[in-house]
N, C-alpha and C positions, 0 to 999 in steps of 0.2 A: 186439377185434371183439365187438360185442354183438348183431349181426344174423345170424340163421340164414336168414331170408328177407327180403331188402331191400325187397320189394314189400308186405310186411305190416307193420302197425303193432304193434310189440312193446310190452310194458308197461315204461315207463321207471322208474316208481316203484311198488313193491308195498307194500301195507299188510296186515300180519299181525295179526289180532285174536284174542284168546282165545275170543271168542264166535262167530267166523265159521267155526270148524272143528269137526269132530266131536269128541266126548269123547276118542276114541283119540288125537287130535292136539292135545290141550289144551296150550296154551302156558303155561309157568311165568312168563315175562316177566321173569326175573332177568337180571343182567348175564351170568352164565355161559351161560344158555340162549340169549340173544341172540347172544353171541359164536359159539357153536357153530353156530347157524342161519345167521348171516351168512357165516361161513367156508365152510360147506357149499354154500350157494346160489351164492356168488361163484365157486366152483370151476367153475361152468358156463361162465364166461367164459374165452376163450383167454388174455387178460391181465386178471386181476381188478382192477377199479378201481371202488370203491363207497364210498358214504357211507350210514350207517344211524343211526337214533335209538337212544339208550341209555335215556333216561328219559321216553319218551312216555307221556302219561297214559292211564289205563284199560288198562294193560298191553299197549298196542299197540306194534308195532315196524315202522317203515317203512324200506325199503331202496331206495336210488337207484343204479341201475347207469349207468355212464358209458362213453363210447367212449374207447379207449386212445389219446388224442390229446394226451398231455402235452407241452407246449412247454418248460416249465422246472420244475425241482424243486430246492429248496434247503432246507437244514436249519441251524438256528443254536441254540447253547447259550449262554446269557448268565448267567454267575455274577455275583452281586451281593455286594459286600463293603462293610461299614461301616468307615470310617477315622476314628480319633480321635487328636488330638495332645495329648501331655502336656508341660508346661513342662519344659525341660531335656533333652528327648529329641530326638535329631537326625532321627528318622524316626517316622512315625505307626504306631500299632498297628492292625492290620487284623483284623476279625472277619467270618467268613463268615456270610451270612444265608440265601440261597436261590439256586436256578438256574431260569431259565425256558428251556423248550425249545419252539421254534416251527418250523413247516414252511411255507415259502412255495412256492406252486406256481401254474402257469398251464396251462390246457388249453382245448380247443375243444369246443363242442357244436354239431353241424351236422346238417343233413338232406340226404341225396342222393336223396330221392324225396318225392313229395307226402305219402305216408302218414306219413313220419317228422317232418313239421313239428310234429305233436302231441307227439312226444317231446322236441323242443327246448323247447316251452312247458312241459311237465311238469317237466323237469330244472331249468330256470331258475327256475320258480316254487318248486319244492321247496327248492332251495338257499337262496333268499331267505327262505323260511319258517323256516329253521334259525337265523336271526338274531333271532328273536322268541320269547318264552316261551309256555308253556301257562298257561291260566287255569282256575281251578276254576269250579264251577257258580255260586258266589257272586261271580264276577267278581274274585276275588282272585288275585294272582300265585301260581301253583302251583309252578313249577320253571323254572329256566333251561334253554336248549336245549343239552343235552349230546349229542354225536353220536360216531360212531366211523368212522374212515377206514381203508380198505384200498387199498394200492397194491402190487400184486404180492405177493411174500413178504418184501419189505424192511420194509414197515409192514403187518402182516397184520391187526391189529385194534387200532387206537390210539384210545382215547377222548380227547375234547377238545372244544373249541368254536371257532367262527369268530370271529377278531378283526377281520377285514375281508374284504369281498367286493365285487368290482366287475365289471361287464359292459362289454365293448367291442363295440358292435353294428356297428362299422366293419370287422369282421374280413375280409369278402369285398370290401372296397373302400370308398371314402369314402361315408358314409351307409349302408353295408351293402347287401347284395343281398337284395331282397325278393321274396317270392312275390306275384303280382298277381291270383291267383284270388280272387273275391269270397268273403268270409268266412274266407279264409286269408292275408290280407295281413300277413304277419309276416316278419322277417328269417330267412334260411335258415341262418344260423350266427352264433355269438357266441363271443368269446374271454373266458374267465373267469380272474380273478386272485384268489387267496385267500391269506390268512395264517391259519394254523391253530395254535392253542395246544394242546399235548399235556398231558393229565392222566394220570399213570402209575397202573397198577393197584396198585402198592405204592410205598412211599417209596423212591426210588432212592438208591443209594450208589455207592461206587467199584467195586463188584463187580456192579452191576446190568446185565442184558442189555437194552440199549435197542432191539434190533431183533428181528425174528421176530414171534411171536404165539402165540395159544392152540393152534394146530395145528402148531407147530414153526417154520415159516417159515425164515428165513435160518439160524438156529442149530440146525436139526434134527439135523445131523450133526456138531455141535461139542461137545466136552466142555470147558467152561470150568473154571478152577481152583475157582471157587465158583459155586453157583447157589442160588436161593431155593426152598425146598420149598413148593409151592402147597397141600399138604395141611393145613397148619397155619392156624389162624384168627388167629394173632397173630404179629407179626414179632419174634422174639427171637434172641439170638445163636446158640442151638442149632438154629434153623430153617435154617441155612445149611449145605448139604452141602459137605464139603471134598473136593477131588480133588488128587492128587499128579501130578507129571509136568509136561509142557509146558502152558502156560497156554491157548493157543488151538488152531489147527487141526493143526499137525504131530504126527505119530506116533500120536495118539489120536483120529483123525478120526471113525471110525465107532463108534457106540454099540452095539457088539455084545459087550461084555465081554471082548474079546480085546485086551489091551494090545499096542501096536505093530503092529497089523494094518492100520492105515489105509493106509500106503504100498504094501501088497501088493495092494490092490484096483485093478482097472482102472476106466476111466471109466464103462462101462456098469453094472457092479455098484454102483459108488458112486452113480450117479444113480438106480438102482433103489431103493437104500437111502433116499436123500433123499426120493424120491417116496412111499415107504411111510411114512416118519417124518412126512410132512406130510399124511397122509390125513385128510380132513375127517371121517372116521368115528370119530375119537378119542372116547373116553368123556368125558362131561361133567366128570368128576373131574379130567381133565387140564387143564381151563381154570380160571384163577384164580377163586376163589369171591368172592361179593359182600361178605362181612364185612370183609376187609382194605381194600377200596375205600372203604366207608363210614367206617371207623375212621381210616385213615391218610392220606387225601387230601382235597382240597377238594370232592370229589364229594358228601360227606354233606350239606352245607348246601344244595346245589342239588337233591338228591333230595327233601329234606324240604319240606313245604308252608310257605309264609310266611303267618302268621296276622295 
């Protein structure tokens, strides 16, 4: 639910600029500050469902809030291996190369009052704009459109880009259901289908936590056997903290330093702990810093200007 007053026209897309705020609210414009800001703002939704820009030019950050009308949600991991045959060998030799992670989803954007027709237009327009790049003042390609997606606490802040985006204006019937008021003759709803390519904050491996996010998310109350320390600027072997005991949730569920205390907690204390661990007031240092993203992923070439 994104509407507190259905008769009022809420802002569907917000644009946060470094120059539009007082000095006390000066925006850093980095990946970390954007993540913290997006997670905090989206907590105002009953079910957070947002897309936001990561590398918008002029240190701007745009945030698009969507209605929680998800029709389908799928996730796929596609490992790619190169195979080569050598004479005299009965099977090929296989070499791992890379893995792609994509999220396919469909959702509905609709208006249930006259004032909300503008919100349909804003959201549809903004999503389409994220399929195109920014240009510099010299009309040169400046950067590809990198955005971040949030769906609940499963995907809390996942950077990536849109591989495909399609609109079905027939959502409310053949040809769509249109508003007939002069100047507002637009469809009252649209079904959106999207394929989203994930770009991870750090190079993922077999111990990487693929879910959750900068404020904890799904894994806030879980102690994995290994986790990457975000305080380091480089990914080395000694950056990974080792944990003993069970690998996932059992026995060490709560991060309270008390081994074996997880099963002794009731549902209410456990949920209170999870809520506190997911607090959007987390310090910025708890969010992965920008250096590893620029160094270890494909984001670097997209952040830099093309000359």
